[in-house]
N, C-alpha and C positions, 0 to 999 in steps of 0.2 A: 617723788623719786628723782626727778630731774633737778629740783632745787637742792636736795641733799648732795647729789653728785657734784653739782656746780660749786657749792660751798666747799666741799672737800678739795676740789681741784684748786680753787682760789687760795685756800689756806696753805696747800702744799707749795704754791708759788711764793706766798708771803713769808713762810717760815724757813724756806731754803735759803742759805746764804748765797747771794748772787755775786756781788763784787764789793771790794773794799774801796773806801774813799781814798783816791790817790790823786796827786797833782800831776798834770801833764801826761806824759807817756812813760814815766819812770818805772812803774810796775802796776800789776793788776792781779786780782784773784781769778778773774775770768780767763778763759782761753784767749790767747793773743794771736792775731793774724797780722803778719807783716808781709806786704806786697811790694816788690821792687819792679818798677816799670822800665828800668834801664834807659831813662831819659825820654821815653815816649809818653804822649798824652792819651789818656783813656777816652775813647769816643763811644758814641751810641750807634754807630753804623755797622761795625764789625769788631771782633775781638783782636786785641793787640797782644803780642807775646810778652810775658813777664815771668817773674819767679815769685813763689809764695812759700813762707814757712808758717807753721802753726805750732805754737808753744803752749803746752799744758802740763804742769808738773804735779797735778793732782788736786783734789778738793782741799781748799784752805791754804794751798801753797801759792807763793808769789811767782808770777811769770814776768820776765823782763824782755825788752826788745833785743837785748844783747845775747839772750839765750839761744842755743841751737834749736832748730825746729825738730821736735820729737814726735809730733803727730803727722806732719807732712813737711817735706822740704824738696821742692822741685819746680818744674815748669808748669805754667798755666797759660791760658788765654783769658783775657778779661775785657769786658765792655760795660758801658753804662746801659742799664735796662730800665724798663718801665715807661709809661706815657706821662701822665700828670706828675707822678712821683719823681721823675727825672728832672723836673723843673725846680725842685726844692734844693735848699743849700746842701743837705746831706744826700749824696747820690746813692742809689741802689746799683749793685753790680751783678752781672752774670759771669760765672767763672767756669772754665773747663780745665780739669786737671789733665796734663799731657805728659807723654813719654819724651825721651831724648830726641826722637825724630819728629815730634809734633803730633803724633797720633794720640787718640783718646786713651786715657789711662784710668781705669776703674780703681778707686781707692776708697777705703773706709775712713771717714773723718769724724772724730769725737764720738765713736760708737755707732754711727749711722751706717747702714749697709753700703757696700762698695758700689760706686758709680763714678761718672766723670762730669756730670752736669750739676752745678751747685749755684746757689744764690746767696749773696750778701744783701739782706733786706735792711734798708735804712729804717730807723725808728723816729725820724724827724717829726712825724705826725702822731706818734704814740709815745708820750712821755712816760707811760707806765711800763713799757717794754714787754707787755703781757698780752695785748689784745689778740694778736694772731696765734700765739702759742696756746692760749687758753681755749680758743675755738677749735684748734686742731686736736688738742688733747681730748676735748669733749667728743669730737667726732670719732676718734679712735675708741673711746670708751663705749660708744654706740655701735662699734663693730665694723667701722669703715676705715679704709686707708686715708690718712691725712699726712701731709708732709711733716717730717720730723724737724725740729729746730734746736739750735744751741745758741745761747747768748755768748757773744764774743766782743772783744774790742779790736779795732782795726787801725793799723798804721799803713800809709802808702808812702813809699820812698821813691822820690824822683831825683831831683838835684838836692833836695833836702827832705826831712821827714815831716809828713803831715799826719797829725792825729785826727782820724775821721770820726771817732766816737764809738758808741755801742751799737752793734748790729745783731741781726739774727742770721747765723749761718744755717742754711736750710736746703732741703731737697727741691729741685725743680720738678714740677709735675710732668711726667713722661711715662711711656710704656717701659716697664722693667719688672722683673720678678720681685724686686724689693720695693717697688713703688706701685703704679697702677698695673696690676698683674693680669694683663690680657695678652692675646696673641700678638706676636710681632709681625706686622704687615710689611710685605715687600712689594716692589712694583711688578712682580710676576704673579701676584695674587689678584686675578682679574675676573674670575667667574666662580659660580657655585658657592660652596661653603667658604672657599678661600677668600673671596672678596668681602665676605660679610663681617669681618672684624680683623684686628682690633683698631678702633678709632678713638681718639680723644679730640673733642671739639668743644667750642665755648661760645658764649656771647660776650663780646669784648670790643675794644677798639679794632677797627677793621679798615680794609681798603678793597677796591674792586677785584684785586687779583688773589686775595687770600680768603675769600668768604662767599657766601651766597645769602640771598634774601628770602626770608620766610614768606609764605603766601598769606599770612595772617598778621594783622596789626594788633598791638596791645589793646586790650578791651577798654581800659580807662584812658588811653591816649591814642585815638584813631589817627591822629595827625603824624604819628611816629611809625617807624618800621623796626623790625627785628632782623639782625644779621648774625648768622652763625659763622664762626671762624674755624678753619682747619688748624688744629694745634699740633698733634703728633699722630701720624706724620703730618707735616705742614704742607701747604699748597705746592711748594716746590718739589717735595718728595713724592707726592701722590701722582699716580697715573690717572688720566682723565676718567677712565671707567670707574675707578675707586671714588673719585670726587662725586660722580653721578650716582653711584650706589648709595653713599651716605646721604646725599641731598635727597634722593628719592625716599630713603627709609624715614628720615625725619619729617619730610613733607607728608608721607603716608600716615605717620603717627598723628601729626597735627590735624589732618583731615578727619581722622577718626575722633579725635578729641573734640572737634567742633561739630560733630554729627549728632543727630537726635539720640542715637544709641550709644553714646560715649561711655555709659556705665556698664554696658554688657560685659560680663567677665570673660567671655570667649572672643568677642569681636570688638570690644571697646578698648579703652586705654590700658587696662591691666594686661592685655595680650602683647603690648608693645614696650612697656616700661617696667623696671623693677620698682614697684610701688613704695616699698619700705625706704629705698634710697631717697626717693623724692620727699617722703614724709619727714625723714630725719634731716634732710637738707633744709626744708621749711622750718622745722623746729629750731635748729641751731641758729639760723639767720634771724628768726623772730625773737628768740630768747636774747640774742646778742644785740638786737636792734640795729642790724647791719644795713645801713642805708645803701650800700653797694650790692647787697646780696642778690638782687633780682634784675639788675640793669647792666652790670659788667662783671668781669672776672667770674662768670658763671660757667662751670665746667660740667661736661657730660662725657661718658665713655660707652663704647659698645664692643663686646667681644664677638667672636664668631658664633653663628647660629648653633653649631654643634656644641658650644660651651654655654648655652643659654640664650645668647644673642639679643637680650633686651637692653634698651637704653637705660643707663644708670645716671642719676644726678650725682655730681661731685667729681673729684674731691673738692671740699669746701676751700675757699681761698679769699684772701684780701679782707681782713677785719680791722685795718688800722683806723677806720672811722666808726667802728662798732663799740658796743658796751658803754654807750653814753646817750644822752637825751637828745637825739636828732629826730 
């Protein structure tokens, strides 16, 4: 079943016209993103103000940099994002769509649900332009939320126009009804059912101020440690009681997982996690041969106890090294 579904998804990518061969930045059949930084340099410490227009005249139609923005035309904040990927020649960007006064502005881009946090993911390490989109589509077919993506071409205007190449315009992983649909946690939610969700956390690059360390080391690498990172809300947004709640919940689950009765259906790991989400997470990352699937960019989320409250694996993320023989 999985192999047939995978083949169908791959074929759908291959037979769909993606972009016409064009020279330079004169035209493209892909949606075109033109960003003007108003003379400012994009950095990776904080977002700078800029403007953005997105041009898409329909399937098979030509889109030119001189066209008016008919999908979006307005203010944004933009920064370089990523850790290792930000060191590559083609930079990934984080974008926030903004209103006239600089406030967050929820908009729908290229058919994706309205929100204000977006990513322009560089494809420098993925010459197929498919690896992430393929994994996310497979996850959605299995019944889970995964970030939606659209192939685009990007121009950044400063004092002159720079053609940046083909990118994935995609949703940032965050709490939202159109994304990870869990309770919105505020800093007033500090006790009882209120404090029990919703959290998105991950295993990823970390520092001492945004993470906590697991009590258990990787079984096959006892010389290493596992650190969990607060993602949404992040460490700056969380009240200390909320940080402690999530840390205690995860530590309690791991203690049960390492106990002799770990398989007990009522007191073992099934009482703490959504088992199917973990199974599907493992399947996707193993099928994709994702070398990053278990060491970084590993997301989890937890809703309030009144809404189930179990720890879920996902959304799946970061497949630019996947689908090949590593």
